[in-house]
Biopython code that builds the backbone (N, CA, C, O; Angstrom):
import numpy as np
from Bio.PDB.StructureBuilder import StructureBuilder

atoms = [
    (1, "MET", "N", (0.791, -0.474, -0.095)),
    (1, "MET", "CA", (0.431, -0.001, -0.335)),
    (1, "MET", "C", (1.066, 0.878, -0.344)),
    (1, "MET", "O", (2.255, 0.732, -0.062)),
    (2, "LEU", "N", (0.512, 2.273, -0.698)),
    (2, "LEU", "CA", (1.176, 3.935, -0.547)),
    (2, "LEU", "C", (1.247, 4.232, 0.013)),
    (2, "LEU", "O", (0.480, 5.150, -0.275)),
    (3, "GLY", "N", (1.866, 4.705, 1.942)),
    (3, "GLY", "CA", (1.774, 4.813, 2.783)),
    (3, "GLY", "C", (3.215, 6.071, 3.185)),
    (3, "GLY", "O", (4.371, 5.801, 2.859)),
    (4, "ASP", "N", (2.749, 7.747, 4.110)),
    (4, "ASP", "CA", (3.577, 8.620, 4.156)),
    (4, "ASP", "C", (4.799, 8.468, 4.345)),
    (4, "ASP", "O", (4.988, 7.316, 4.735)),
    (5, "CYS", "N", (5.823, 9.093, 4.262)),
    (5, "CYS", "CA", (7.414, 8.932, 3.960)),
    (5, "CYS", "C", (7.612, 9.106, 5.490)),
    (5, "CYS", "O", (7.879, 10.306, 5.432)),
    (6, "THR", "N", (7.703, 8.748, 7.152)),
    (6, "THR", "CA", (8.219, 8.753, 7.644)),
    (6, "THR", "C", (9.618, 8.553, 9.000)),
    (6, "THR", "O", (10.052, 7.450, 8.668)),
    (7, "ALA", "N", (10.113, 8.804, 9.713)),
    (7, "ALA", "CA", (11.805, 8.265, 9.917)),
    (7, "ALA", "C", (11.422, 7.339, 10.478)),
    (7, "ALA", "O", (12.224, 6.851, 11.275)),
    (8, "ASP", "N", (10.023, 6.650, 10.339)),
    (8, "ASP", "CA", (9.800, 4.808, 10.997)),
    (8, "ASP", "C", (9.707, 4.124, 10.632)),
    (8, "ASP", "O", (9.795, 3.066, 11.255)),
    (9, "ASP", "N", (9.372, 4.188, 8.908)),
    (9, "ASP", "CA", (9.730, 3.567, 8.392)),
    (9, "ASP", "C", (10.241, 2.510, 7.584)),
    (9, "ASP", "O", (9.807, 1.500, 7.030)),
    (10, "GLY", "N", (11.758, 3.356, 7.773)),
    (10, "GLY", "CA", (12.429, 2.493, 6.936)),
    (10, "GLY", "C", (12.632, 2.834, 5.981)),
    (10, "GLY", "O", (13.789, 2.659, 5.598)),
    (11, "GLY", "N", (11.984, 3.288, 5.346)),
    (11, "GLY", "CA", (12.388, 3.118, 4.009)),
    (11, "GLY", "C", (12.636, 2.479, 2.962)),
    (11, "GLY", "O", (12.024, 1.448, 2.686)),
    (12, "TRP", "N", (13.609, 3.004, 2.178)),
    (12, "TRP", "CA", (13.465, 1.970, 0.565)),
    (12, "TRP", "C", (15.804, 1.856, 0.087)),
    (12, "TRP", "O", (16.526, 2.850, 0.154)),
    (13, "SER", "N", (16.091, 1.057, -0.134)),
    (13, "SER", "CA", (16.900, 1.531, -0.708)),
    (13, "SER", "C", (17.007, 0.176, -2.041)),
    (13, "SER", "O", (16.645, -0.999, -1.986)),
    (14, "PHE", "N", (17.725, 1.045, -3.282)),
    (14, "PHE", "CA", (18.214, 0.605, -4.740)),
    (14, "PHE", "C", (19.579, 0.434, -4.721)),
    (14, "PHE", "O", (20.498, 1.027, -4.157)),
    (15, "GLU", "N", (19.505, -0.528, -5.476)),
    (15, "GLU", "CA", (20.478, -1.564, -5.304)),
    (15, "GLU", "C", (21.133, -1.590, -7.050)),
    (15, "GLU", "O", (20.606, -1.554, -8.162)),
    (16, "GLU", "N", (22.636, -1.677, -6.499)),
    (16, "GLU", "CA", (23.053, -2.103, -8.365)),
    (16, "GLU", "C", (22.869, -2.670, -9.019)),
    (16, "GLU", "O", (22.930, -2.491, -10.235)),
    (17, "SER", "N", (22.486, -3.834, -8.262)),
    (17, "SER", "CA", (22.166, -5.068, -8.529)),
    (17, "SER", "C", (20.769, -4.368, -9.906)),
    (17, "SER", "O", (20.846, -4.299, -11.132)),
    (18, "GLY", "N", (19.807, -4.033, -9.083)),
    (18, "GLY", "CA", (18.932, -3.861, -9.533)),
    (18, "GLY", "C", (17.160, -4.082, -8.972)),
    (18, "GLY", "O", (16.012, -3.896, -9.377)),
    (19, "LEU", "N", (18.159, -4.773, -7.385)),
    (19, "LEU", "CA", (17.233, -4.615, -6.434)),
    (19, "LEU", "C", (15.482, -3.499, -5.570)),
    (19, "LEU", "O", (15.232, -2.499, -6.244)),
    (20, "VAL", "N", (15.222, -3.552, -5.234)),
    (20, "VAL", "CA", (14.219, -2.439, -4.278)),
    (20, "VAL", "C", (14.375, -3.174, -3.053)),
    (20, "VAL", "O", (13.955, -4.308, -2.823)),
    (21, "ARG", "N", (14.961, -2.487, -2.363)),
    (21, "ARG", "CA", (15.393, -3.570, -0.853)),
    (21, "ARG", "C", (14.575, -2.864, 0.320)),
    (21, "ARG", "O", (14.895, -1.679, 0.413)),
    (22, "SER", "N", (13.547, -3.288, 1.298)),
    (22, "SER", "CA", (12.949, -2.464, 2.270)),
    (22, "SER", "C", (14.311, -2.097, 3.733)),
    (22, "SER", "O", (15.248, -2.824, 4.062)),
    (23, "GLN", "N", (14.075, -1.302, 4.076)),
    (23, "GLN", "CA", (15.395, -1.141, 4.572)),
    (23, "GLN", "C", (14.658, -1.326, 6.976)),
    (23, "GLN", "O", (15.186, -1.312, 8.089)),
    (24, "LEU", "N", (13.168, -1.469, 6.331)),
    (24, "LEU", "CA", (12.493, -2.230, 7.747)),
    (24, "LEU", "C", (12.616, -3.534, 8.220)),
    (24, "LEU", "O", (12.538, -3.977, 9.366)),
    (25, "ASP", "N", (12.912, -4.312, 6.680)),
    (25, "ASP", "CA", (13.470, -5.710, 6.825)),
    (25, "ASP", "C", (14.023, -6.158, 5.787)),
    (25, "ASP", "O", (13.382, -6.905, 5.048)),
    (26, "ASN", "N", (15.615, -5.730, 5.432)),
    (26, "ASN", "CA", (16.196, -6.021, 3.907)),
    (26, "ASN", "C", (16.371, -7.295, 3.556)),
    (26, "ASN", "O", (17.305, -7.508, 2.783)),
    (27, "ASP", "N", (15.625, -8.348, 3.971)),
    (27, "ASP", "CA", (15.697, -9.548, 3.132)),
    (27, "ASP", "C", (14.121, -9.593, 2.437)),
    (27, "ASP", "O", (13.346, -10.544, 2.337)),
    (28, "PHE", "N", (13.968, -8.070, 1.974)),
    (28, "PHE", "CA", (12.370, -8.537, 1.271)),
    (28, "PHE", "C", (12.881, -7.132, 0.768)),
    (28, "PHE", "O", (13.476, -6.185, 1.281)),
    (29, "CYS", "N", (12.249, -7.511, -0.775)),
    (29, "CYS", "CA", (12.237, -7.003, -1.929)),
    (29, "CYS", "C", (11.290, -6.034, -3.054)),
    (29, "CYS", "O", (10.295, -6.688, -2.742)),
    (30, "LEU", "N", (10.951, -5.428, -3.688)),
    (30, "LEU", "CA", (9.856, -5.130, -4.825)),
    (30, "LEU", "C", (9.688, -6.014, -4.859)),
    (30, "LEU", "O", (9.994, -6.721, -3.899)),
    (31, "GLN", "N", (8.977, -6.647, -6.211)),
    (31, "GLN", "CA", (8.423, -7.772, -7.502)),
    (31, "GLN", "C", (7.329, -7.478, -7.848)),
    (31, "GLN", "O", (6.564, -6.679, -7.307)),
    (32, "ALA", "N", (7.107, -8.352, -9.150)),
    (32, "ALA", "CA", (5.521, -7.553, -10.116)),
    (32, "ALA", "C", (5.308, -8.762, -9.572)),
    (32, "ALA", "O", (6.067, -9.618, -9.118)),
    (33, "ASP", "N", (3.962, -8.670, -9.715)),
    (33, "ASP", "CA", (3.017, -10.036, -9.109)),
    (33, "ASP", "C", (4.192, -11.162, -9.848)),
    (33, "ASP", "O", (4.641, -11.091, -10.992)),
    (34, "TYR", "N", (4.463, -12.045, -8.941)),
    (34, "TYR", "CA", (5.087, -13.214, -9.631)),
    (34, "TYR", "C", (4.291, -14.030, -9.572)),
    (34, "TYR", "O", (4.536, -14.843, -8.681)),
    (35, "ARG", "N", (3.068, -14.289, -10.328)),
    (35, "ARG", "CA", (1.856, -15.159, -10.472)),
    (35, "ARG", "C", (1.172, -15.000, -11.879)),
    (35, "ARG", "O", (0.581, -15.796, -12.608)),
    (36, "LEU", "N", (1.530, -13.441, -11.995)),
    (36, "LEU", "CA", (1.786, -13.084, -13.225)),
    (36, "LEU", "C", (2.741, -14.450, -15.552)),
    (36, "LEU", "O", (3.627, -15.054, -16.157)),
    (37, "SER", "N", (1.685, -14.008, -15.484)),
    (37, "SER", "CA", (2.875, -15.207, -16.835)),
    (37, "SER", "C", (3.330, -14.498, -17.785)),
    (37, "SER", "O", (3.723, -15.098, -18.785)),
    (38, "SER", "N", (3.437, -12.434, -17.730)),
    (38, "SER", "CA", (3.944, -11.264, -18.375)),
    (38, "SER", "C", (3.172, -9.930, -17.603)),
    (38, "SER", "O", (1.986, -9.840, -17.289)),
    (39, "LEU", "N", (4.612, -8.623, -17.354)),
    (39, "LEU", "CA", (4.333, -7.935, -17.126)),
    (39, "LEU", "C", (2.673, -7.081, -18.119)),
    (39, "LEU", "O", (2.261, -7.198, -19.273)),
    (40, "GLY", "N", (2.220, -6.344, -16.996)),
    (40, "GLY", "CA", (1.924, -5.473, -18.243)),
    (40, "GLY", "C", (0.924, -4.551, -17.166)),
    (40, "GLY", "O", (0.797, -4.966, -16.013)),
    (41, "PRO", "N", (0.246, -3.327, -17.582)),
    (41, "PRO", "CA", (-0.225, -2.500, -16.577)),
    (41, "PRO", "C", (-1.407, -2.526, -16.056)),
    (41, "PRO", "O", (-2.411, -2.567, -16.766)),
    (42, "GLY", "N", (-1.473, -2.497, -14.181)),
    (42, "GLY", "CA", (-2.161, -3.071, -13.615)),
    (42, "GLY", "C", (-1.747, -4.450, -13.312)),
    (42, "GLY", "O", (-2.523, -5.283, -12.844)),
    (43, "THR", "N", (-0.093, -4.753, -13.680)),
    (43, "THR", "CA", (0.758, -5.519, -12.623)),
    (43, "THR", "C", (0.884, -5.131, -11.111)),
    (43, "THR", "O", (1.516, -4.083, -10.976)),
    (44, "PRO", "N", (0.387, -5.779, -9.747)),
    (44, "PRO", "CA", (1.152, -5.274, -9.000)),
    (44, "PRO", "C", (2.203, -5.905, -8.600)),
    (44, "PRO", "O", (2.663, -6.919, -9.123)),
    (45, "ILE", "N", (2.904, -4.960, -7.043)),
    (45, "ILE", "CA", (3.682, -5.479, -6.639)),
    (45, "ILE", "C", (3.630, -5.927, -5.738)),
    (45, "ILE", "O", (2.509, -5.527, -5.423)),
    (46, "ARG", "N", (3.883, -6.398, -5.086)),
    (46, "ARG", "CA", (4.546, -7.662, -3.601)),
    (46, "ARG", "C", (5.363, -6.968, -3.735)),
    (46, "ARG", "O", (5.565, -6.136, -4.619)),
    (47, "LEU", "N", (6.575, -7.555, -1.853)),
    (47, "LEU", "CA", (7.379, -7.743, -0.793)),
    (47, "LEU", "C", (7.432, -9.354, -0.844)),
    (47, "LEU", "O", (6.500, -10.126, -0.616)),
    (48, "MET", "N", (8.806, -9.673, -1.213)),
    (48, "MET", "CA", (8.905, -11.149, -1.357)),
    (48, "MET", "C", (10.356, -10.945, -0.698)),
    (48, "MET", "O", (10.889, -9.873, -0.409)),
    (49, "PRO", "N", (10.919, -12.400, -0.514)),
    (49, "PRO", "CA", (12.090, -12.706, -0.784)),
    (49, "PRO", "C", (13.318, -12.335, -1.533)),
    (49, "PRO", "O", (13.635, -12.771, -2.640)),
    (50, "CYS", "N", (14.202, -11.186, -0.555)),
    (50, "CYS", "CA", (14.976, -10.668, -2.439)),
    (50, "CYS", "C", (15.911, -11.623, -3.058)),
    (50, "CYS", "O", (16.683, -12.314, -2.392)),
    (51, "ASP", "N", (15.802, -11.662, -4.770)),
    (51, "ASP", "CA", (16.731, -12.710, -4.845)),
    (51, "ASP", "C", (17.164, -12.376, -6.469)),
    (51, "ASP", "O", (16.525, -12.389, -7.522)),
    (52, "SER", "N", (19.064, -11.967, -5.997)),
    (52, "SER", "CA", (19.135, -11.079, -7.626)),
    (52, "SER", "C", (18.413, -11.861, -8.463)),
    (52, "SER", "O", (17.602, -11.216, -9.127)),
    (53, "ASP", "N", (18.433, -13.470, -8.739)),
    (53, "ASP", "CA", (18.254, -13.607, -10.060)),
    (53, "ASP", "C", (16.537, -13.568, -10.486)),
    (53, "ASP", "O", (16.488, -13.367, -11.699)),
    (54, "GLU", "N", (15.201, -13.685, -9.933)),
    (54, "GLU", "CA", (14.651, -13.332, -10.289)),
    (54, "GLU", "C", (14.188, -11.692, -11.059)),
    (54, "GLU", "O", (14.393, -10.605, -10.518)),
    (55, "GLU", "N", (13.702, -11.845, -12.075)),
    (55, "GLU", "CA", (13.964, -10.997, -12.642)),
    (55, "GLU", "C", (12.518, -9.988, -12.741)),
    (55, "GLU", "O", (12.392, -9.200, -13.678)),
    (56, "LEU", "N", (11.661, -10.097, -11.863)),
    (56, "LEU", "CA", (10.859, -10.062, -12.100)),
    (56, "LEU", "C", (11.382, -8.269, -10.413)),
    (56, "LEU", "O", (10.919, -7.142, -10.237)),
    (57, "GLN", "N", (12.418, -9.054, -9.736)),
    (57, "GLN", "CA", (12.549, -7.718, -8.463)),
    (57, "GLN", "C", (13.648, -7.409, -9.674)),
    (57, "GLN", "O", (14.660, -7.136, -9.030)),
    (58, "LEU", "N", (13.933, -7.323, -10.846)),
    (58, "LEU", "CA", (14.687, -6.302, -11.467)),
    (58, "LEU", "C", (14.212, -5.109, -11.741)),
    (58, "LEU", "O", (13.385, -5.081, -12.652)),
    (59, "PHE", "N", (14.730, -3.178, -10.754)),
    (59, "PHE", "CA", (13.623, -2.663, -11.693)),
    (59, "PHE", "C", (15.091, -1.455, -11.469)),
    (59, "PHE", "O", (16.100, -1.676, -10.801)),
    (60, "VAL", "N", (14.803, -0.341, -12.173)),
    (60, "VAL", "CA", (15.942, 1.159, -13.150)),
    (60, "VAL", "C", (14.891, 1.929, -12.430)),
    (60, "VAL", "O", (13.667, 1.862, -12.318)),
    (61, "PHE", "N", (16.090, 2.874, -11.876)),
    (61, "PHE", "CA", (15.855, 4.383, -10.732)),
    (61, "PHE", "C", (15.917, 5.179, -12.147)),
    (61, "PHE", "O", (16.567, 4.676, -13.063)),
    (62, "VAL", "N", (15.369, 6.187, -12.298)),
    (62, "VAL", "CA", (16.096, 6.905, -13.426)),
    (62, "VAL", "C", (15.147, 8.300, -12.862)),
    (62, "VAL", "O", (13.944, 8.411, -12.622)),
    (63, "LYS", "N", (16.321, 9.294, -12.779)),
    (63, "LYS", "CA", (16.094, 11.043, -12.014)),
    (63, "LYS", "C", (14.937, 10.827, -11.257)),
    (63, "LYS", "O", (13.838, 11.323, -11.504)),
    (64, "GLY", "N", (15.345, 9.693, -9.854)),
    (64, "GLY", "CA", (13.782, 9.828, -8.453)),
    (64, "GLY", "C", (12.961, 9.940, -9.242)),
    (64, "GLY", "O", (12.132, 10.662, -8.690)),
    (65, "GLN", "N", (12.501, 9.634, -10.505)),
    (65, "GLN", "CA", (10.622, 10.319, -10.349)),
    (65, "GLN", "C", (10.547, 8.640, -11.263)),
    (65, "GLN", "O", (9.444, 8.301, -11.693)),
    (66, "VAL", "N", (11.335, 8.034, -11.408)),
    (66, "VAL", "CA", (10.280, 6.985, -12.359)),
    (66, "VAL", "C", (11.760, 5.254, -11.658)),
    (66, "VAL", "O", (12.975, 5.168, -11.481)),
    (67, "ILE", "N", (10.530, 4.301, -11.527)),
    (67, "ILE", "CA", (11.101, 3.378, -10.965)),
    (67, "ILE", "C", (10.386, 2.897, -12.318)),
    (67, "ILE", "O", (9.388, 3.388, -12.846)),
    (68, "ARG", "N", (11.238, 1.698, -12.781)),
    (68, "ARG", "CA", (10.613, 1.018, -14.164)),
    (68, "ARG", "C", (10.797, -0.820, -13.999)),
    (68, "ARG", "O", (11.729, -1.011, -13.217)),
    (69, "PRO", "N", (10.317, -1.908, -14.394)),
    (69, "PRO", "CA", (11.355, -2.981, -14.282)),
    (69, "PRO", "C", (11.729, -2.601, -15.476)),
    (69, "PRO", "O", (11.271, -1.857, -16.343)),
    (70, "VAL", "N", (13.275, -3.701, -15.258)),
    (70, "VAL", "CA", (14.062, -3.611, -16.217)),
    (70, "VAL", "C", (13.173, -4.900, -17.614)),
    (70, "VAL", "O", (13.055, -4.767, -18.832)),
    (71, "GLU", "N", (12.951, -5.461, -17.149)),
    (71, "GLU", "CA", (11.941, -6.794, -18.474)),
    (71, "GLU", "C", (11.097, -4.939, -19.263)),
    (71, "GLU", "O", (11.667, -4.667, -20.320)),
    (72, "ASP", "N", (10.304, -4.173, -18.986)),
    (72, "ASP", "CA", (9.652, -3.068, -19.912)),
    (72, "ASP", "C", (9.656, -2.394, -19.404)),
    (72, "ASP", "O", (9.141, -2.219, -18.300)),
    (73, "ASP", "N", (10.596, -1.385, -20.402)),
    (73, "ASP", "CA", (10.419, 0.289, -20.178)),
    (73, "ASP", "C", (9.419, 1.364, -19.908)),
    (73, "ASP", "O", (9.443, 2.392, -19.231)),
    (74, "GLY", "N", (8.468, 0.737, -20.720)),
    (74, "GLY", "CA", (6.781, 1.365, -20.998)),
    (74, "GLY", "C", (6.265, 1.021, -19.955)),
    (74, "GLY", "O", (5.145, 1.443, -19.668)),
    (75, "LEU", "N", (6.840, 0.306, -19.261)),
    (75, "LEU", "CA", (6.114, 0.369, -17.134)),
    (75, "LEU", "C", (6.289, 1.043, -16.556)),
    (75, "LEU", "O", (7.214, 1.626, -17.124)),
    (76, "CYS", "N", (5.909, 2.059, -14.796)),
    (76, "CYS", "CA", (6.133, 1.918, -14.049)),
    (76, "CYS", "C", (5.590, 1.974, -13.238)),
    (76, "CYS", "O", (4.360, 2.019, -13.236)),
    (77, "VAL", "N", (6.359, 1.991, -12.189)),
    (77, "VAL", "CA", (5.581, 1.629, -10.868)),
    (77, "VAL", "C", (5.864, 2.525, -10.243)),
    (77, "VAL", "O", (6.892, 3.111, -9.903)),
    (78, "THR", "N", (3.816, 2.671, -9.968)),
    (78, "THR", "CA", (3.568, 4.068, -9.254)),
    (78, "THR", "C", (1.631, 3.508, -8.753)),
    (78, "THR", "O", (1.170, 2.459, -9.204)),
    (79, "TRP", "N", (0.767, 4.471, -7.772)),
    (79, "TRP", "CA", (0.013, 4.001, -7.561)),
    (79, "TRP", "C", (-1.543, 3.125, -8.157)),
    (79, "TRP", "O", (-1.643, 2.161, -8.916)),
    (80, "ARG", "N", (-2.184, 3.611, -7.732)),
    (80, "ARG", "CA", (-3.687, 3.117, -8.763)),
    (80, "ARG", "C", (-4.503, 4.416, -8.842)),
    (80, "ARG", "O", (-4.400, 4.667, -10.042)),
    (81, "GLY", "N", (-5.069, 5.160, -8.441)),
    (81, "GLY", "CA", (-5.894, 5.893, -8.169)),
    (81, "GLY", "C", (-4.669, 7.163, -9.665)),
    (81, "GLY", "O", (-3.503, 7.206, -10.057)),
    (82, "VAL", "N", (-5.840, 7.826, -9.895)),
    (82, "VAL", "CA", (-5.736, 9.181, -10.319)),
    (82, "VAL", "C", (-5.059, 10.232, -9.409)),
    (82, "VAL", "O", (-4.753, 11.349, -9.828)),
    (83, "ASN", "N", (-4.883, 9.896, -8.384)),
    (83, "ASN", "CA", (-4.553, 11.073, -7.500)),
    (83, "ASN", "C", (-4.396, 9.935, -6.458)),
    (83, "ASN", "O", (-5.242, 9.070, -6.232)),
    (84, "ALA", "N", (-2.741, 10.110, -5.637)),
    (84, "ALA", "CA", (-2.737, 9.459, -3.560)),
    (84, "ALA", "C", (-3.646, 9.489, -3.359)),
    (84, "ALA", "O", (-4.272, 10.470, -3.759)),
    (85, "ASN", "N", (-4.278, 8.542, -2.677)),
    (85, "ASN", "CA", (-4.337, 8.608, -1.356)),
    (85, "ASN", "C", (-3.959, 7.033, -1.248)),
    (85, "ASN", "O", (-4.098, 5.952, -1.821)),
    (86, "ILE", "N", (-3.004, 8.073, 0.636)),
    (86, "ILE", "CA", (-2.479, 6.839, 1.002)),
    (86, "ILE", "C", (-3.312, 6.395, 2.194)),
    (86, "ILE", "O", (-4.136, 7.131, 2.737)),
    (87, "GLY", "N", (-2.916, 4.513, 2.761)),
    (87, "GLY", "CA", (-3.021, 4.018, 3.156)),
    (87, "GLY", "C", (-3.912, 3.152, 2.373)),
    (87, "GLY", "O", (-3.995, 1.987, 2.762)),
    (88, "ASN", "N", (-5.161, 3.792, 0.486)),
    (88, "ASN", "CA", (-6.023, 2.574, 0.644)),
    (88, "ASN", "C", (-5.016, 2.033, -0.847)),
    (88, "ASN", "O", (-5.068, 0.871, -1.249)),
    (89, "ASP", "N", (-3.918, 3.392, -1.690)),
    (89, "ASP", "CA", (-3.842, 2.917, -3.352)),
    (89, "ASP", "C", (-2.657, 1.483, -3.325)),
    (89, "ASP", "O", (-1.950, 1.526, -2.318)),
    (90, "PRO", "N", (-2.504, 0.855, -3.808)),
    (90, "PRO", "CA", (-1.929, -0.251, -3.908)),
    (90, "PRO", "C", (-0.841, -0.023, -4.158)),
    (90, "PRO", "O", (-0.563, 1.157, -3.943)),
    (91, "ILE", "N", (0.288, -0.856, -4.683)),
    (91, "ILE", "CA", (1.218, 0.045, -5.731)),
    (91, "ILE", "C", (2.056, -1.359, -6.909)),
    (91, "ILE", "O", (2.923, -2.227, -6.810)),
    (92, "LEU", "N", (0.926, -0.716, -8.140)),
    (92, "LEU", "CA", (1.546, -1.096, -9.490)),
    (92, "LEU", "C", (2.074, -0.824, -10.739)),
    (92, "LEU", "O", (2.805, 0.106, -11.077)),
    (93, "LEU", "N", (1.507, -1.976, -11.554)),
    (93, "LEU", "CA", (2.463, -0.401, -13.105)),
    (93, "LEU", "C", (1.236, -0.377, -14.298)),
    (93, "LEU", "O", (0.353, -1.117, -14.732)),
    (94, "LYS", "N", (1.838, 1.092, -14.542)),
    (94, "LYS", "CA", (0.967, 1.928, -15.703)),
    (94, "LYS", "C", (1.987, 2.128, -16.417)),
    (94, "LYS", "O", (3.128, 1.926, -16.004)),
    (95, "LYS", "N", (1.567, 2.765, -18.168)),
    (95, "LYS", "CA", (2.542, 2.891, -18.743)),
    (95, "LYS", "C", (3.372, 3.463, -17.813)),
    (95, "LYS", "O", (3.311, 3.248, -16.602)),
    (96, "CYS", "N", (4.337, 4.370, -18.505)),
    (96, "CYS", "CA", (4.901, 5.088, -17.810)),
    (96, "CYS", "C", (4.116, 7.642, -18.265)),
    (96, "CYS", "O", (3.949, 8.691, -17.643)),
    (97, "ASP", "N", (3.990, 7.032, -19.806)),
    (97, "ASP", "CA", (3.206, 8.010, -19.938)),
    (97, "ASP", "C", (2.267, 8.629, -19.553)),
    (97, "ASP", "O", (1.915, 9.763, -19.878)),
    (98, "GLU", "N", (1.658, 7.681, -18.601)),
    (98, "GLU", "CA", (-0.302, 7.798, -17.323)),
    (98, "GLU", "C", (0.456, 8.124, -16.364)),
    (98, "GLU", "O", (-0.256, 8.870, -15.691)),
    (99, "ILE", "N", (1.658, 8.030, -15.758)),
    (99, "ILE", "CA", (1.811, 8.507, -14.477)),
    (99, "ILE", "C", (1.939, 10.144, -14.362)),
    (99, "ILE", "O", (2.066, 10.943, -15.289)),
    (100, "SER", "N", (1.877, 10.375, -13.108)),
    (100, "SER", "CA", (1.396, 12.155, -12.298)),
    (100, "SER", "C", (3.362, 13.089, -12.613)),
    (100, "SER", "O", (4.165, 13.108, -11.680)),
    (101, "ASP", "N", (3.520, 13.366, -13.231)),
    (101, "ASP", "CA", (4.703, 14.669, -13.148)),
    (101, "ASP", "C", (5.071, 14.569, -11.853)),
    (101, "ASP", "O", (6.282, 14.549, -11.631)),
    (102, "GLU", "N", (3.980, 14.471, -10.534)),
    (102, "GLU", "CA", (4.316, 14.512, -9.152)),
    (102, "GLU", "C", (5.206, 13.591, -8.125)),
    (102, "GLU", "O", (5.698, 13.764, -7.010)),
    (103, "LEU", "N", (5.147, 12.355, -9.229)),
    (103, "LEU", "CA", (5.131, 11.210, -8.890)),
    (103, "LEU", "C", (7.435, 11.589, -8.113)),
    (103, "LEU", "O", (8.323, 11.899, -8.907)),
    (104, "GLU", "N", (7.663, 11.427, -6.706)),
    (104, "GLU", "CA", (8.860, 11.330, -6.612)),
    (104, "GLU", "C", (9.124, 10.505, -6.434)),
    (104, "GLU", "O", (8.115, 9.825, -6.251)),
    (105, "TRP", "N", (10.724, 9.457, -6.247)),
    (105, "TRP", "CA", (10.419, 8.772, -5.161)),
    (105, "TRP", "C", (11.877, 8.812, -5.379)),
    (105, "TRP", "O", (12.687, 8.960, -6.293)),
    (106, "LYS", "N", (11.815, 8.550, -3.732)),
    (106, "LYS", "CA", (12.519, 9.085, -2.715)),
    (106, "LYS", "C", (13.398, 7.545, -2.028)),
    (106, "LYS", "O", (12.926, 6.986, -1.038)),
    (107, "LEU", "N", (14.918, 6.917, -2.839)),
    (107, "LEU", "CA", (15.449, 6.014, -2.719)),
    (107, "LEU", "C", (16.467, 6.334, -2.000)),
    (107, "LEU", "O", (16.809, 7.515, -1.934)),
    (108, "GLN", "N", (17.336, 5.069, -1.136)),
    (108, "GLN", "CA", (19.079, 5.490, -0.667)),
    (108, "GLN", "C", (19.581, 4.391, -1.550)),
    (108, "GLN", "O", (20.789, 4.179, -1.646)),
]
sb = StructureBuilder()
sb.init_structure("model")
sb.init_model(0)
sb.init_chain("A")
sb.init_seg("    ")
for serial, (resi, resn, name, xyz) in enumerate(atoms, 1):
    if name == "N":
        sb.init_residue(resn, " ", resi, " ")
    sb.init_atom(name, np.array(xyz, "f"), 0.0, 1.0, " ", f" {name:<3s}", serial, name[0])
structure = sb.get_structure()
């Protein structure tokens, strides 16, 4: 779920390998939903045990504003709705040209 950024949330780190690792529990990373056979708009993002050999866990972080899966540079990680709904919107993939210009990811 989309949440507020606070000092207590642990944050996220982007690694050179392409993993986006939780700093709250560094054994878990972002992953496009593993149950789907291919990526596409609406693909959910989940937390899964980190595995740099899992292609669905590999992302590119571009200019602080775009996190996109390595496998599809036309898709970007964002929230479900048009406007962010903190605590209610799941994180998923959308076409990059459909995401808000105001989106800014803060990864360490």
